[in-house]
C-alpha positions, -999 to 999 in steps of 0.1 A, spaced: -325 -125 299 -324 -104 267 -308 -75 287 -277 -96 293 -275 -107 256 -275 -72 241 -259 -43 260 -253 -9 243 -260 -25 210 -234 -52 214 -246 -87 206 -228 -109 231 -244 -140 216 -225 -135 184 -192 -130 203 -196 -160 225 -207 -182 196 -177 -171 176 -154 -177 205 -168 -212 210 -164 -220 173 -128 -210 174 -122 -229 206 -138 -261 194 -119 -259 161 -86 -256 179 -95 -283 203 -107 -307 176 -80 -301 149 -49 -294 170 -60 -314 200 -68 -345 180 -33 -344 164 -17 -340 198 -38 -368 213 -26 -392 186 10 -382 190 8 -383 228 -7 -418 229 20 -432 206 51 -413 217 43 -400 252 30 -367 265 63 -348 263 75 -361 229 40 -357 215 39 -321 226 73 -314 210 62 -330 177 29 -312 176 45 -278 183 72 -285 157 46 -292 131 26 -262 141 54 -237 138 67 -253 107 33 -247 91 33 -211 104 68 -207 89 57 -218 54 25 -198 56 44 -167 66 67 -171 36 36 -172 12 21 -142 30 53 -122 27 59 -130 -10 23 -123 -22 14 -96 4 -17 -115 16 -30 -127 49 -18 -107 79 -10 -72 65 4 -40 79 -2 -4 68 -9 -1 31 10 25 10 -6 59 9 1 96 4 8 118 34 2 156 32 33 177 40 19 212 34 -8 231 15 1 263 -4 -25 289 -13 -18 311 -43 20 316 -46 37 282 -49 72 299 -48 66 306 -11 63 268 -3 85 255 25 95 225 4 124 237 -17 116 215 -47 80 227 -47 92 263 -46 113 256 -77 83 241 -94 63 273 -86 91 294 -101 90 275 -134 52 274 -135 51 312 -134 63 312 -170 32 294 -180 9 319 -164 -7 344 -189 -3 381 -180 -34 395 -164 -54 363 -168 -62 332 -148 -31 321 -129 -38 284 -137 -49 290 -173 -16 282 -189 -12 251 -167 -46 239 -178 -38 243 -214 -5 226 -210 -21 195 -195 -49 195 -221 -22 192 -248 -3 166 -228 -35 145 -224 -40 145 -262 -4 137 -271 2 113 -242 35 129 -234 40 138 -197 52 174 -193 85 180 -174 88 212 -153 118 218 -130 125 181 -127 89 173 -118 69 150 -141 33 157 -149 8 131 -138 -17 124 -165 -52 111 -159 -41 76 -170 -14 75 -142 -26 53 -113 -7 75 -88 -27 105 -100 -60 89 -88 -46 80 -54 -31 114 -49 -63 132 -60 -83 111 -36 -60 121 -7 -63 157 -17 -101 155 -18 -102 141 17 -78 166 30 -94 198 16 -129 186 27 -118 177 62 -101 211 66 -132 228 51 -112 246 24 -138 237 -1 -173 223 -1 -179 190 -18 -178 194 -56 -170 231 -55 -135 229 -69 -117 216 -100 -85 195 -102 -60 215 -123 -28 195 -126 -5 171 -107 32 166 -106 55 140 -91 93 138 -84 115 111 -69 108 75 -62 123 45 -80 127 44 -117 94 36 -135 91 3 -155 95 8 -192 64 6 -213 79 -17 -240 58 -47 -250 70 -80 -235 43 -107 -236 60 -139 -248 31 -161 -235 6 -145 -259 2 -160 -293 18 -140 -322 37 -118 -298 74 -110 -298 101 -106 -272 105 -69 -278 113 -50 -246 119 -81 -225 157 -73 -219 147 -38 -207 122 -52 -183 146 -78 -170 173 -52 -165 147 -30 -147 139 -57 -122 176 -63 -116 182 -26 -109 152 -25 -86 164 -56 -67 199 -40 -63 184 -8 -49 174 -17 -13 165 19 -3 135 37 -17 142 73 -27 116 98 -14 86 102 -37 68 135 -37 37 148 -55 20 182 -59 -17 184 -68 -32 217 -78 -69 225 -74 -89 257 -78 -124 268 -69 -152 268 -95 -174 298 -103 -207 300 -84 -226 302 -116 -213 269 -128 -222 252 -95 -258 264 -98 -279 234 -108 -315 242 -118 -343 216 -112 -349 194 -142 -318 205 -161 -284 188 -165 -257 203 -143 -235 228 -162 -198 222 -168 -177 236 -140 -156 266 -148 -125 278 -130 -130 309 -109 -100 332 -117 -107 353 -86 -98 324 -63 -63 313 -56 -49 280 -68 -43 255 -40 -13 232 -42 -12 202 -18 23 187 -15 25 151 -4 51 124 3 46 88 -4 44 65 26 53 30 16 37 16 47 45 -18 63 23 -42 43 47 -71 45 63 -64 79 38 -84 101 40 -116 79 78 -112 78 78 -111 116 56 -142 117 80 -160 93 111 -151 113 96 -159 147 81 -191 136 113 -202 118 134 -196 149 109 -215 171 107 -243 145 145 -246 143 148 -247 181 121 -274 185 136 -295 156 171 -292 172 157 -304 205 140 -334 189 173 -341 171 192 -340 204 166 -363 219 171 -389 190 208 -387 195 205 -393 233 181 -422 227 205 -437 202 234 -433 226 214 -450 254 205 -479 231 241 -483 221 253 -483 257 226 -509 266 237 -531 238 273 -529 248 265 -538 284 246 -569 273 
């Protein structure tokens, strides 16, 4: 008997139990409502009333799902790798990335580490909090949320393609270009005690501009990494791991990515539209039934 319950590691008891729970729930909740309607209004009218209520509820639920991005969801936003450049970024197939590489060559010290000037520029930017601008690209500091998402995508990409071993490279810098205008950082917290309305008009105008821009401009990012020296990766037993140092003999890798906005709200929007159309059709059919019933009663009264 146990051989039929578990086959290839699949527990059919859990599947059948879950299927029965859902079936009983549908039969008890929806079936009881239909039974009450059918016994009071008839089988056909009760079915129409039950289905109208069901799709009306699905329509309202789909609206909430679509607004808040919860419930049934599609693909979440993510970064998609376009290409990876080794060494000379000016040879990148993406024209804007090649322009970025041309401008970054001015930061490279002569005869030194190709990424040394870039590392120093980002260290100064982290201290000052001002994002560097190079050839129209904006530097992504460590506090930028997009920097963490882009770096995680790069980590997975270089490890899957076996360009580096785990932990054998150092993130150098990251840049982004395109996308919608970023929200201003002005303070606007009127609900907090002893706060002011400073920056609220700018935030309101930002939301208006975003709403009036239906299309999303393409958003690109370029993340630079470089291998670490073998000596800095050597961890002796009982000692703290040494700080990783950039290996100047290895080329700098630049991973160029484009932002995929996904389809997070598309499935709930489809549920909303489909349920709304079915609800409208059923409600119209019930309305036509009431009109016909009223006409029949009026004709019967006139005949008497």
